[in-house]
Backbone as CSV, one residue per row, in Angstrom:
resi,resn,N_x,N_y,N_z,CA_x,CA_y,CA_z,C_x,C_y,C_z
1,MET,53.248,-3.524,0.291,51.801,-4.262,0.665,51.625,-3.849,2.408
2,PRO,50.250,-3.010,2.123,50.502,-2.474,3.911,49.937,-3.643,4.744
3,MET,50.349,-3.849,5.941,50.484,-4.905,6.977,49.201,-5.397,7.100
4,LYS,48.068,-4.770,7.344,46.764,-4.926,7.617,46.866,-6.031,6.269
5,LEU,46.777,-5.790,5.325,46.395,-6.606,4.092,47.240,-7.813,4.302
6,ASN,48.485,-7.679,4.615,49.039,-9.122,4.922,48.564,-10.035,5.311
7,ARG,47.963,-9.166,6.795,47.170,-10.373,7.781,46.021,-10.985,7.204
8,PHE,45.502,-9.918,6.152,44.143,-10.742,5.796,44.190,-11.596,4.994
9,ILE,45.244,-11.294,3.856,45.575,-12.466,3.467,45.955,-13.968,3.859
10,LEU,46.780,-13.898,4.883,47.381,-14.916,5.741,46.187,-15.754,6.471
11,VAL,45.310,-14.866,7.359,44.045,-15.746,7.758,43.272,-16.099,6.562
12,VAL,42.937,-15.501,5.467,42.345,-15.964,4.567,42.593,-17.373,4.149
13,SER,43.976,-16.998,4.251,44.647,-18.828,3.415,44.697,-19.756,4.220
14,PHE,44.988,-19.657,5.902,44.828,-20.444,6.863,43.309,-20.977,6.794
15,LEU,42.159,-20.314,6.461,40.789,-20.454,6.611,40.498,-21.623,5.241
16,LEU,41.116,-21.214,4.410,41.142,-22.110,3.151,41.498,-23.707,3.058
17,ILE,42.795,-23.135,4.031,43.606,-25.038,3.839,42.587,-25.747,5.194
18,ALA,42.129,-24.751,6.432,41.344,-25.548,7.378,40.202,-26.269,6.545
19,ILE,39.389,-24.895,5.395,38.292,-26.201,4.773,38.387,-27.033,4.083
20,SER,39.586,-26.870,3.337,39.839,-27.965,2.189,40.286,-29.389,2.845
21,GLY,41.062,-29.199,4.149,40.897,-30.383,5.144,39.657,-31.258,5.338
22,PHE,38.489,-30.586,5.397,37.639,-31.359,5.635,36.551,-31.806,4.620
23,SER,36.842,-30.843,3.574,36.073,-31.228,2.574,36.378,-31.433,1.124
24,GLN,36.232,-32.156,-0.076,36.898,-32.696,-0.723,35.933,-32.254,-2.270
25,LYS,36.501,-31.940,-3.386,35.963,-31.756,-4.646,34.950,-32.883,-5.191
26,SER,34.063,-32.558,-5.896,33.059,-33.566,-5.942,33.624,-34.480,-7.242
27,ILE,33.174,-35.601,-7.296,33.426,-36.275,-8.486,32.228,-37.222,-8.998
28,ASN,32.708,-37.418,-10.146,31.671,-38.053,-10.997,31.796,-39.550,-11.150
29,ILE,30.722,-40.109,-10.449,31.164,-41.819,-10.254,31.104,-42.509,-11.200
30,TRP,30.719,-41.957,-12.219,30.680,-42.886,-13.700,31.512,-42.493,-14.758
31,GLU,32.504,-41.661,-14.397,33.990,-41.373,-14.790,34.586,-42.602,-15.365
32,ASP,35.068,-42.558,-16.444,35.963,-43.811,-16.718,35.149,-44.953,-17.269
33,THR,34.018,-44.995,-17.118,33.098,-46.235,-17.394,32.594,-46.490,-18.163
34,ASP,31.949,-47.534,-18.643,30.986,-47.721,-19.998,29.954,-46.845,-19.968
35,CYS,29.328,-46.267,-18.485,28.147,-45.610,-18.339,28.008,-44.304,-18.418
36,ASN,27.746,-43.770,-19.597,28.086,-42.300,-20.224,27.065,-41.614,-19.696
37,LYS,27.454,-41.311,-18.108,26.187,-40.567,-17.734,27.432,-39.720,-16.199
38,LYS,26.823,-38.534,-15.953,27.257,-37.730,-14.991,26.568,-37.758,-13.538
39,VAL,26.793,-38.363,-13.124,26.721,-38.418,-11.532,27.387,-38.111,-10.590
40,LYS,27.072,-36.684,-9.649,27.968,-36.027,-8.677,27.930,-36.914,-7.088
41,LEU,28.908,-36.853,-6.503,29.106,-37.349,-5.389,30.373,-36.667,-4.326
42,THR,29.387,-35.615,-3.351,30.170,-34.430,-2.723,30.663,-35.131,-1.554
43,PRO,31.938,-35.203,-1.167,32.284,-35.853,0.296,32.176,-34.358,0.990
44,TYR,31.781,-34.751,2.563,32.050,-33.756,3.691,32.467,-34.611,4.902
45,LEU,33.591,-34.627,4.747,34.516,-35.386,5.591,35.184,-34.732,7.139
46,ALA,34.385,-36.098,8.131,34.795,-35.116,9.654,36.023,-35.352,9.545
47,GLU,36.656,-35.156,10.738,38.308,-34.451,11.445,38.447,-36.159,11.952
48,GLY,39.812,-36.321,11.515,40.501,-37.268,11.831,40.261,-39.048,11.004
49,ASP,40.414,-40.113,11.495,40.221,-41.161,10.723,39.888,-42.149,11.142
50,ASN,39.495,-43.207,10.280,38.603,-44.540,10.535,37.284,-44.024,11.374
51,ASN,36.700,-43.096,10.400,35.117,-42.693,10.638,33.918,-43.181,10.515
52,ILE,32.944,-43.252,10.791,31.680,-43.805,10.273,31.272,-42.928,9.306
53,ALA,30.666,-43.540,7.739,30.291,-42.473,7.048,29.151,-43.060,6.317
54,VAL,28.540,-42.050,5.824,27.006,-41.897,5.353,26.888,-41.484,4.174
55,ILE,26.342,-42.060,3.371,25.840,-41.542,1.707,24.619,-41.279,2.071
56,VAL,24.449,-39.852,1.884,22.820,-39.229,1.939,22.776,-38.839,0.622
57,CYS,20.872,-39.164,0.503,20.284,-39.294,-0.666,19.244,-38.318,-0.333
58,PRO,19.065,-37.030,-0.950,18.186,-36.383,-0.908,16.660,-36.528,-1.589
59,GLY,15.563,-36.549,-1.247,14.292,-36.957,-1.545,13.975,-35.775,-3.011
60,GLY,12.760,-36.156,-3.561,12.465,-35.415,-4.732,11.466,-36.091,-5.629
61,SER,10.792,-36.997,-5.206,9.923,-37.800,-5.726,10.633,-38.670,-7.308
62,TYR,12.096,-38.877,-7.264,12.601,-39.203,-7.924,12.443,-38.519,-9.642
63,PHE,11.843,-37.384,-9.361,11.905,-36.087,-10.564,12.721,-35.434,-10.302
64,TRP,13.350,-34.746,-8.842,14.125,-33.817,-8.646,15.001,-34.237,-7.346
65,LEU,15.691,-32.979,-6.959,16.493,-33.463,-5.401,16.479,-32.269,-4.851
66,ASP,16.085,-32.646,-3.343,16.346,-31.427,-2.433,17.694,-31.430,-1.986
67,ARG,18.329,-30.695,-2.699,19.798,-30.698,-2.724,20.316,-30.224,-1.202
68,LYS,19.833,-28.895,-1.140,20.048,-27.836,0.207,19.874,-28.362,1.682
69,THR,18.159,-28.685,1.901,17.844,-29.194,2.941,18.313,-30.706,3.111
70,GLU,17.791,-31.670,2.328,17.942,-33.135,2.412,19.617,-33.356,2.026
71,GLY,20.410,-32.677,1.446,21.419,-32.764,1.056,22.810,-32.233,1.740
72,ILE,22.996,-31.069,1.466,24.209,-30.301,2.098,23.632,-30.203,3.621
73,GLY,22.700,-29.525,3.832,22.133,-29.373,5.302,22.338,-30.729,6.436
74,VAL,21.921,-31.857,5.742,22.272,-33.080,6.484,23.492,-33.364,6.388
75,ALA,24.186,-33.574,5.174,25.576,-33.489,5.372,26.474,-32.929,6.442
76,GLU,26.612,-31.411,6.422,26.951,-30.325,7.585,26.844,-31.122,8.748
77,TRP,25.435,-31.394,8.815,25.534,-31.662,10.448,26.091,-32.840,11.025
78,LEU,26.085,-33.794,9.724,26.713,-35.332,10.243,28.070,-35.039,10.468
79,GLN,28.956,-34.328,9.419,30.261,-33.958,9.428,30.548,-33.284,10.636
80,SER,29.809,-32.348,11.139,29.693,-31.668,12.959,29.789,-32.745,13.815
81,ASN,29.236,-33.615,13.599,29.144,-34.765,14.667,29.951,-35.751,14.523
82,GLY,31.178,-35.536,13.761,32.004,-36.778,13.961,31.799,-37.792,12.731
83,ILE,30.952,-37.683,12.003,30.898,-38.581,10.917,30.797,-37.937,9.327
84,SER,31.292,-38.624,8.597,31.816,-38.309,7.245,30.370,-38.492,6.542
85,ALA,30.362,-37.882,5.631,29.183,-37.775,5.058,29.426,-37.487,3.430
86,PHE,28.494,-38.119,2.621,28.778,-37.909,0.738,27.355,-37.744,0.351
87,VAL,27.083,-36.558,-0.274,25.902,-36.381,-0.637,25.743,-36.797,-2.115
88,LEU,24.921,-37.802,-2.086,24.713,-38.366,-3.871,23.802,-37.690,-4.604
89,GLU,24.030,-37.289,-5.633,23.037,-36.626,-6.439,22.862,-37.591,-7.570
90,TYR,21.993,-38.670,-7.270,21.730,-39.515,-8.050,20.617,-39.232,-9.131
91,ARG,20.335,-39.993,-10.136,19.701,-39.833,-11.165,18.381,-39.738,-11.121
92,VAL,17.373,-38.470,-11.631,16.213,-38.375,-11.464,15.687,-37.999,-12.763
93,VAL,14.350,-37.936,-12.737,13.751,-37.838,-14.045,13.774,-36.459,-14.368
94,GLY,13.848,-35.209,-13.670,13.188,-34.019,-14.337,12.319,-33.309,-14.406
95,VAL,11.843,-31.807,-14.421,10.922,-31.510,-14.673,10.331,-31.628,-15.616
96,PRO,11.257,-31.777,-17.100,10.407,-31.861,-18.256,9.570,-33.102,-18.513
97,ALA,10.255,-34.120,-17.900,9.388,-35.438,-17.754,8.516,-35.289,-16.895
98,PHE,8.042,-34.606,-16.036,7.167,-34.322,-15.030,6.172,-33.851,-15.667
99,ILE,6.151,-32.512,-16.512,5.303,-31.989,-17.227,4.758,-32.787,-18.217
100,THR,5.951,-33.178,-19.529,5.449,-33.664,-20.597,5.021,-35.270,-20.796
101,HIS,5.302,-36.186,-20.021,5.261,-37.727,-20.027,6.348,-38.143,-21.304
102,TYR,7.128,-37.533,-21.547,7.725,-37.962,-22.814,8.055,-39.158,-22.707
103,ARG,8.435,-39.777,-21.417,8.797,-41.302,-21.420,7.971,-42.207,-21.976
104,LEU,6.624,-41.807,-22.069,5.820,-42.786,-22.902,6.321,-43.262,-24.465
105,LEU,7.352,-42.283,-24.855,8.214,-42.559,-26.398,9.674,-42.834,-26.103
106,PHE,10.319,-42.308,-25.195,11.792,-42.378,-24.708,12.053,-43.139,-23.251
107,ARG,12.942,-44.025,-23.063,13.164,-44.445,-21.819,13.447,-43.587,-20.786
108,GLY,14.146,-42.492,-21.299,14.334,-41.335,-19.826,15.363,-42.140,-18.809
109,ILE,15.294,-41.319,-17.519,15.485,-42.474,-16.624,14.466,-43.100,-15.725
110,ARG,14.882,-44.192,-15.455,14.151,-44.980,-14.606,14.481,-46.004,-13.836
111,PHE,14.125,-46.945,-12.986,14.737,-47.957,-12.116,15.530,-48.971,-13.575
112,PRO,16.621,-49.595,-13.572,17.541,-49.112,-12.205,18.796,-48.373,-12.094
113,ASP,18.206,-47.393,-12.855,19.668,-46.337,-12.787,19.903,-45.861,-11.557
114,MET,18.522,-45.433,-10.647,18.870,-44.975,-9.346,19.824,-46.063,-8.422
115,LEU,19.618,-47.467,-8.650,20.070,-48.028,-7.483,21.397,-48.558,-8.184
116,GLN,21.571,-48.279,-9.671,22.858,-48.415,-9.963,23.683,-47.471,-9.397
117,ASP,23.451,-46.198,-9.315,24.043,-44.883,-8.658,24.253,-45.020,-7.191
118,ILE,23.578,-45.821,-6.668,23.949,-45.754,-4.762,24.811,-46.936,-4.812
119,LEU,25.044,-48.100,-5.728,25.580,-49.295,-5.472,26.888,-48.839,-5.843
120,ARG,27.116,-47.965,-7.211,28.392,-47.590,-7.451,28.785,-47.025,-6.460
121,SER,28.162,-46.046,-5.599,28.725,-45.221,-4.886,29.291,-45.826,-3.680
122,ILE,28.737,-46.857,-3.163,29.243,-47.666,-2.337,30.440,-48.430,-2.515
123,GLN,30.373,-48.891,-3.431,31.584,-49.678,-4.444,32.905,-48.799,-4.049
124,LEU,32.665,-47.016,-4.908,33.971,-46.441,-4.913,34.287,-45.830,-3.283
125,ILE,33.403,-45.816,-2.701,33.614,-45.035,-1.118,34.832,-46.040,-0.534
126,ARG,34.088,-47.295,-0.749,34.795,-48.724,0.108,36.228,-48.575,-0.484
127,ASP,36.319,-48.524,-2.060,37.384,-49.020,-2.666,38.631,-47.962,-1.870
128,ASN,38.241,-46.540,-1.711,39.091,-45.331,-1.264,38.720,-45.172,0.085
129,ALA,38.441,-45.810,0.936,38.310,-45.722,2.221,39.520,-44.961,2.796
130,ASN,40.839,-45.156,2.723,42.085,-44.551,2.969,41.878,-43.441,2.729
131,GLN,41.682,-43.209,1.585,42.105,-41.543,1.166,40.635,-40.851,1.700
132,TYR,39.706,-41.300,1.891,38.848,-40.564,2.619,38.906,-40.455,4.148
133,GLY,39.660,-41.434,4.825,39.558,-41.592,6.175,38.508,-41.975,6.860
134,ILE,37.830,-43.132,6.441,36.811,-43.419,6.935,36.894,-45.316,7.294
135,ASN,36.084,-46.094,7.779,36.423,-47.084,7.983,35.289,-47.713,6.972
136,PRO,35.622,-48.732,6.033,34.939,-49.289,5.336,33.871,-50.177,5.652
137,ASN,33.728,-50.433,6.690,32.757,-51.521,7.525,31.783,-50.759,8.362
138,LYS,32.311,-49.323,8.151,31.246,-48.335,8.992,30.445,-47.521,7.651
139,LEU,30.187,-48.158,6.871,29.298,-47.025,5.792,28.107,-47.429,5.366
140,GLY,27.423,-46.671,5.989,26.060,-46.547,5.582,25.136,-45.645,4.454
141,VAL,23.908,-46.032,4.350,22.985,-44.865,3.401,21.783,-44.309,4.013
142,MET,21.904,-43.011,4.077,20.512,-42.226,4.693,19.782,-41.519,3.630
143,GLY,18.458,-41.598,3.544,18.027,-41.102,2.534,16.682,-40.669,2.943
144,PHE,16.033,-39.336,2.394,14.678,-39.047,2.647,13.525,-39.088,1.716
145,SER,12.487,-39.334,2.306,11.048,-39.186,1.308,11.633,-40.509,-0.103
146,ALA,11.612,-39.980,-1.105,12.159,-41.243,-2.065,13.730,-41.334,-2.273
147,GLY,14.248,-40.349,-1.406,15.571,-40.928,-1.347,15.760,-41.930,-0.168
148,GLY,14.801,-42.008,0.603,14.508,-42.746,1.696,14.419,-44.285,1.436
149,HIS,13.568,-44.357,0.013,12.885,-45.560,-0.537,14.568,-46.192,-1.553
150,LEU,15.389,-45.079,-1.942,16.577,-45.642,-2.560,17.293,-46.267,-1.300
151,ALA,17.207,-45.460,-0.251,18.583,-46.157,0.729,17.562,-47.523,1.106
152,GLY,16.744,-47.544,0.934,15.763,-49.003,1.707,16.056,-50.009,0.534
153,MET,16.297,-49.669,-0.859,16.627,-50.507,-1.748,17.899,-51.219,-1.684
154,SER,19.173,-49.757,-1.084,20.267,-50.484,-1.106,20.321,-51.697,-0.097
155,GLY,19.351,-51.545,1.019,19.481,-52.782,2.105,18.983,-53.845,1.627
156,GLU,18.063,-54.126,0.523,17.696,-55.067,0.106,17.811,-55.654,-1.081
157,PHE,18.430,-55.008,-2.298,18.950,-55.321,-3.425,20.233,-55.017,-4.007
158,PHE,21.052,-55.345,-2.390,22.716,-55.035,-2.555,22.881,-56.011,-3.462
159,ASP,22.664,-57.466,-3.288,23.454,-58.218,-4.321,22.809,-58.317,-5.268
160,THR,22.092,-57.779,-6.317,21.491,-57.931,-7.554,22.746,-57.320,-8.672
161,ASP,22.521,-57.919,-9.809,23.830,-57.549,-10.728,23.526,-56.558,-11.491
162,VAL,23.083,-55.229,-11.201,22.586,-54.335,-12.030,23.934,-53.609,-12.123
163,LEU,24.938,-53.226,-11.702,26.214,-53.226,-12.203,27.016,-53.224,-13.555
164,SER,26.706,-54.647,-13.688,27.198,-55.396,-14.678,26.416,-55.154,-15.695
165,LEU,25.280,-54.536,-15.630,24.459,-53.990,-16.942,25.322,-52.662,-17.808
166,VAL,26.066,-51.980,-17.051,27.002,-50.955,-17.481,28.629,-51.306,-17.250
167,GLY,28.705,-52.477,-17.182,29.993,-53.663,-17.636,30.855,-53.476,-16.310
168,ILE,30.758,-53.177,-15.028,31.465,-53.162,-13.935,31.143,-54.223,-13.275
169,LYS,32.286,-55.163,-12.866,32.260,-56.439,-11.946,33.221,-55.735,-10.988
170,THR,32.651,-56.307,-9.597,33.465,-56.065,-8.697,33.550,-57.050,-7.307
171,SER,34.525,-57.206,-6.931,34.728,-58.056,-5.396,34.370,-57.367,-4.190
172,THR,34.234,-56.148,-4.373,33.758,-55.479,-3.219,32.666,-55.447,-2.740
173,SER,32.125,-55.742,-1.554,30.599,-55.813,-1.039,29.771,-54.396,-1.362
174,LEU,29.031,-54.561,-1.602,27.691,-53.588,-1.737,26.864,-53.305,-0.865
175,LYS,26.737,-54.092,0.068,26.013,-54.099,1.258,25.980,-53.330,2.119
176,PRO,25.540,-52.097,2.418,25.573,-51.079,3.447,25.947,-51.747,4.976
177,ASP,26.445,-51.041,5.730,26.578,-51.493,7.152,25.404,-51.000,7.619
178,PHE,24.597,-50.047,7.405,23.524,-49.725,8.022,22.365,-48.942,6.884
179,ILE,21.200,-49.067,7.154,20.725,-47.863,6.566,19.369,-46.931,7.484
180,ALA,19.165,-45.718,7.253,18.493,-44.867,7.649,17.439,-44.170,6.844
181,PRO,16.214,-45.147,6.450,15.194,-43.895,5.635,14.442,-43.196,6.567
182,ILE,14.152,-41.995,6.252,13.785,-40.709,7.001,12.424,-40.746,6.210
183,TYR,11.485,-40.606,6.951,10.047,-40.367,6.264,9.860,-40.950,5.203
184,PRO,10.255,-42.364,4.958,10.590,-42.726,3.389,9.181,-43.103,2.352
185,VAL,9.093,-42.854,1.148,8.658,-43.863,0.275,8.821,-45.261,0.688
186,VAL,7.690,-45.770,0.903,7.844,-47.536,0.939,7.452,-48.278,-0.081
187,SER,5.994,-48.223,-0.041,4.809,-49.218,-0.813,4.548,-48.658,-2.577
188,PHE,4.539,-49.494,-3.313,3.817,-49.020,-4.539,2.841,-49.725,-4.861
189,VAL,2.470,-50.628,-4.096,0.866,-51.275,-3.843,0.034,-51.073,-3.102
190,ASN,0.310,-50.530,-1.721,-0.707,-50.428,-0.914,-1.496,-49.024,-1.342
191,LYS,-2.457,-48.385,-0.737,-3.142,-47.398,-0.587,-2.503,-46.030,-0.652
192,SER,-1.688,-46.275,0.593,-0.789,-45.098,0.951,0.419,-44.798,0.001
193,THR,0.489,-45.284,-0.920,1.481,-44.964,-2.369,1.563,-43.476,-2.384
194,HIS,3.154,-43.592,-2.598,2.955,-42.094,-3.040,3.195,-41.896,-4.744
195,LYS,2.290,-41.608,-5.259,1.810,-41.420,-6.882,3.001,-41.162,-7.352
196,ARG,3.303,-39.890,-6.980,4.560,-39.370,-8.147,5.753,-39.980,-7.871
197,SER,6.263,-40.551,-7.002,7.591,-41.112,-6.631,7.238,-42.532,-7.350
198,GLN,6.084,-43.365,-7.307,5.947,-44.232,-8.445,6.084,-43.910,-9.647
199,ARG,5.566,-43.042,-10.204,5.959,-42.514,-11.626,6.946,-42.292,-11.881
200,GLY,7.900,-41.544,-10.866,9.285,-41.080,-11.293,10.331,-42.351,-11.458
201,ILE,10.189,-43.432,-10.611,11.097,-44.418,-10.709,10.456,-45.422,-11.899
202,LEU,9.262,-45.208,-11.954,9.028,-46.744,-12.820,8.731,-45.896,-14.353
203,GLY,8.143,-44.936,-14.340,7.976,-44.461,-15.798,6.803,-44.099,-16.160
204,GLU,6.382,-44.423,-17.479,4.685,-44.358,-17.862,3.795,-45.239,-18.296
205,GLY,2.428,-45.077,-18.422,1.860,-46.207,-18.763,2.119,-47.427,-18.400
206,HIS,2.306,-48.367,-19.629,2.392,-49.808,-19.178,3.849,-50.146,-18.731
207,SER,4.547,-49.045,-18.480,5.744,-49.111,-17.374,5.618,-49.365,-16.021
208,ILE,4.497,-48.896,-15.553,3.650,-48.925,-14.448,3.081,-49.907,-14.205
209,SER,3.384,-51.392,-14.063,2.850,-52.770,-14.296,2.663,-53.320,-12.793
210,LYS,1.897,-54.361,-12.355,1.656,-54.458,-11.232,2.809,-55.261,-10.495
211,GLU,3.729,-55.908,-11.609,4.865,-56.741,-11.397,5.970,-55.490,-11.169
212,MET,6.114,-54.350,-11.628,6.995,-53.722,-11.519,6.760,-52.803,-10.250
213,LYS,5.478,-52.737,-9.881,5.030,-51.905,-8.386,5.303,-52.751,-7.596
214,ASP,4.882,-54.412,-7.202,5.628,-54.970,-6.469,6.832,-55.207,-6.371
215,SER,7.650,-55.201,-7.145,9.238,-55.425,-7.485,9.776,-54.614,-6.370
216,LEU,9.391,-53.436,-6.651,10.236,-52.091,-5.890,9.218,-51.737,-4.222
217,SER,8.196,-51.956,-4.005,7.702,-51.946,-2.678,8.648,-52.663,-1.709
218,LEU,9.046,-51.620,-0.860,9.926,-52.242,-0.018,9.253,-53.242,1.106
219,GLU,8.258,-53.521,1.407,7.705,-54.391,2.416,7.466,-55.536,2.110
220,ARG,7.896,-55.515,0.819,7.638,-57.350,0.047,8.991,-57.854,-0.084
221,HIS,9.981,-56.793,0.150,11.170,-57.568,-0.344,12.238,-57.476,1.076
222,VAL,11.704,-57.529,2.258,12.739,-57.306,3.492,12.890,-58.953,3.554
223,ARG,14.445,-58.955,3.630,15.104,-60.050,4.193,15.832,-59.979,5.513
224,SER,16.214,-61.242,5.788,16.741,-61.462,7.269,18.134,-61.055,7.356
225,ASP,18.729,-60.724,6.280,20.157,-60.164,6.286,20.232,-58.947,6.127
226,MET,19.025,-58.235,5.978,19.236,-56.817,5.995,20.134,-56.290,7.273
227,PRO,20.999,-55.300,6.512,21.656,-54.316,7.560,20.613,-53.677,8.630
228,PRO,21.424,-53.079,9.599,20.388,-52.584,10.710,19.883,-51.501,10.010
229,THR,18.374,-51.049,10.606,18.201,-49.754,9.776,17.404,-49.117,11.134
230,PHE,17.318,-47.720,10.715,17.051,-46.665,11.583,15.770,-46.189,10.896
231,LEU,14.757,-46.302,11.245,13.374,-45.645,10.187,12.505,-44.521,11.498
232,MET,12.308,-43.644,10.601,11.803,-42.549,11.224,10.728,-41.983,10.464
233,ASN,9.480,-41.485,10.652,8.388,-40.541,10.374,7.645,-40.068,11.289
234,CYS,6.704,-39.071,10.532,5.526,-38.418,11.238,4.271,-38.552,10.637
235,VAL,3.581,-38.590,11.973,2.007,-38.873,11.093,1.293,-37.942,10.845
236,ASP,1.853,-36.577,11.262,1.151,-35.391,10.157,1.698,-35.212,8.871
237,ASP,2.592,-36.262,8.451,3.241,-36.285,7.122,2.223,-35.816,5.881
238,PRO,2.413,-34.530,5.519,1.109,-34.269,4.276,1.322,-35.037,3.050
239,ILE,3.017,-35.381,2.738,3.440,-35.767,1.385,3.353,-37.327,1.163
240,VAL,3.842,-37.815,2.236,4.201,-39.400,2.431,3.055,-39.699,3.297
241,LYS,2.217,-40.677,2.996,1.405,-41.077,4.066,2.140,-42.088,5.280
242,TYR,2.091,-41.509,6.138,2.738,-42.469,7.498,2.666,-43.850,7.677
243,HIS,1.320,-44.513,6.923,1.291,-46.173,6.939,2.839,-46.416,6.002
244,ASN,3.377,-46.005,5.364,4.444,-46.350,4.354,5.441,-47.010,5.475
245,SER,5.948,-46.304,6.618,6.709,-46.515,7.630,6.282,-47.718,8.472
246,GLU,4.925,-47.663,8.785,4.266,-48.620,9.644,4.718,-49.975,8.978
247,LEU,3.944,-49.997,7.492,4.524,-51.204,6.708,5.947,-51.858,6.783
248,LEU,6.474,-50.970,6.348,8.041,-51.471,6.477,8.347,-51.706,8.118
249,ASP,8.259,-51.183,8.984,8.416,-51.741,10.170,7.671,-52.868,10.373
250,SER,6.489,-53.338,9.743,6.039,-54.679,10.603,6.909,-55.668,9.657
251,ALA,7.043,-55.414,8.414,7.925,-56.528,7.917,9.028,-56.785,8.055
252,MET,9.647,-55.866,8.820,11.100,-56.096,9.051,10.899,-56.422,10.580
253,THR,10.046,-56.450,11.532,9.451,-57.064,12.368,9.620,-58.487,12.466
254,ALA,8.701,-58.841,11.340,8.344,-60.226,11.013,9.476,-61.040,10.491
255,LYS,10.679,-60.462,9.969,12.018,-60.898,9.643,12.946,-60.963,10.664
256,ASP,12.768,-60.300,11.837,13.684,-59.933,12.737,14.883,-59.696,12.317
257,VAL,14.660,-58.419,11.484,15.533,-57.562,11.123,15.892,-56.385,12.376
258,ASN,17.237,-56.319,12.810,17.770,-55.229,13.566,17.466,-53.919,13.400
259,HIS,16.060,-53.321,13.770,16.076,-51.933,13.381,15.505,-51.298,14.557
260,ARG,15.471,-49.908,14.170,14.795,-49.048,15.306,13.922,-48.055,14.802
261,TYR,12.376,-48.117,15.147,11.273,-47.164,14.509,11.151,-46.524,15.236
262,ILE,10.810,-45.124,15.054,10.461,-43.925,15.882,9.502,-43.326,15.058
263,GLN,8.348,-42.900,15.650,7.145,-42.495,14.913,6.729,-41.281,15.949
264,TYR,6.751,-39.771,14.979,6.558,-38.795,15.980,5.291,-38.389,15.602
265,LYS,4.384,-37.616,16.168,2.949,-37.308,16.126,3.204,-36.111,15.039
266,THR,3.876,-35.300,15.309,3.856,-34.015,14.874,5.382,-33.626,13.674
267,GLY,5.643,-32.828,12.667,6.839,-32.890,12.507,7.075,-32.494,10.809
268,GLY,5.768,-33.326,10.006,5.365,-32.714,8.843,6.738,-33.658,7.945
269,HIS,7.054,-33.361,6.696,8.096,-33.642,5.719,8.866,-32.658,5.371
270,GLY,9.590,-33.263,4.543,10.853,-32.556,4.022,11.927,-31.675,4.996
271,PHE,12.110,-31.886,5.920,12.664,-31.342,7.011,14.334,-31.256,7.190
272,GLY,14.453,-32.557,6.533,16.096,-32.893,6.731,16.344,-32.894,8.229
273,ALA,17.601,-32.340,8.528,18.132,-32.046,9.756,17.766,-30.487,10.243
274,THR,17.140,-29.782,9.661,16.858,-28.585,9.803,15.820,-28.051,11.079
275,PRO,16.315,-27.761,12.066,14.917,-27.479,13.378,13.847,-26.758,12.768
276,GLU,14.245,-25.581,11.985,13.368,-24.544,11.850,12.013,-25.020,10.918
277,LYS,12.315,-26.341,10.108,11.622,-26.639,9.214,10.391,-27.856,10.029
278,THR,10.401,-27.848,11.047,9.841,-29.478,11.771,9.324,-28.691,13.003
279,SER,9.125,-29.667,13.799,8.534,-29.535,15.092,9.531,-29.997,16.253
280,GLU,9.610,-29.306,17.417,10.696,-29.515,18.281,10.758,-30.974,18.849
281,GLU,9.562,-31.883,18.276,9.686,-33.077,18.596,10.353,-33.974,17.855
282,ALA,9.979,-33.639,16.365,10.587,-34.560,15.449,12.001,-34.020,15.327
283,ILE,12.612,-32.747,15.520,14.153,-32.918,15.139,14.650,-33.924,16.185
284,GLY,14.098,-34.101,17.373,14.715,-35.026,18.103,15.353,-36.223,17.283
285,TRP,14.912,-36.746,15.962,15.689,-37.542,15.414,16.723,-37.637,15.622
286,ARG,17.669,-36.627,15.119,18.779,-36.354,14.917,19.489,-37.076,16.148
287,GLU,19.357,-36.419,17.304,20.122,-37.483,18.538,20.029,-38.343,18.698
288,GLU,18.447,-38.860,18.287,18.157,-40.402,18.572,19.067,-41.486,17.297
289,PHE,19.456,-40.694,16.435,20.032,-41.328,14.976,21.701,-41.555,15.525
290,LEU,22.027,-40.507,15.948,23.495,-40.696,16.309,23.805,-41.440,17.472
291,ASN,23.031,-41.800,18.724,23.196,-42.580,19.751,23.321,-44.111,19.028
292,TRP,22.110,-44.127,18.356,21.491,-45.364,17.722,23.045,-45.789,16.885
293,VAL,23.808,-45.236,15.954,24.545,-45.228,15.142,25.654,-45.744,15.795
294,LYS,26.126,-44.950,16.904,27.036,-45.572,17.625,27.326,-46.785,18.540
295,PHE,25.707,-47.065,19.106,25.598,-48.060,19.744,25.469,-49.195,18.999
296,ILE,25.227,-49.272,17.638,25.318,-50.441,16.754,26.600,-51.095,16.769
297,PHE,27.613,-49.953,16.303,28.881,-50.281,16.171,29.640,-50.929,17.465
298,LYS,29.001,-50.152,18.441,29.691,-50.398,19.908,29.221,-51.978,20.645
299,LYS,28.071,-52.444,19.839,27.911,-53.941,20.165,28.619,-54.274,19.572
300,GLU,29.337,-54.260,18.439,30.210,-55.078,17.465,31.482,-55.205,17.936
301,GLN,32.061,-54.827,18.617,33.259,-53.961,19.191,33.347,-55.608,20.469
């Protein structure tokens, strides 16, 4: 074999070894359980151990997922800044349900499926913290748009017994150590409601009842023992009205929840951690978040 080819193979081998050291194969969070579903959780592990970790929930109105920009792109940015990330492809309804309204006849995907997925992920990551090189007491949830609503639910409904519906009992705490709803869907009762996300999580017809809309409106269920919260949105958001985040900020302020709210004038929606997809102003949220998350854990030391 030629010497140059030998060197090329050696270099490629070292690169593959290096890459495998910082990321791991996706897992199905419901494998070997009574929940006969496939939900993928993909780790993007930072170097070292005892790291801060974040479960990343992409947006998509609970109908689909923006895996690239609000999933992989965010995870790689966190990883490059020393924070381990786990991209959760939680259950969403799918395009066929958006087009056909078949959930008028069949249950399909709807609440509490998504909440089960995020709480199960918290349990699995905490139970395997040593394997992932993370601190189980520094695990947060970051979500974008509808994923931001899911992050909010994880901070408000962590002690609901939804995992028992699929036969899982655990003594592991399911409360995130912090949450970061980014340009989130918040309310299903206010005039600022994002109707597509409301339909995505609740279903069709009579499933979208006043009681269900109220029960999943984050601003109505803020609790004083919520985890520290980083909240961000843009006034010019053309998809999810900026009043959503203002409602959540006001409710958290009233309950004296430890939180940071940043509202940018420009930036739009759906940009994740990608500078090219937003304004120079709004991409500043990344540095603000990094400083904030390090500060909240520094205070605890």
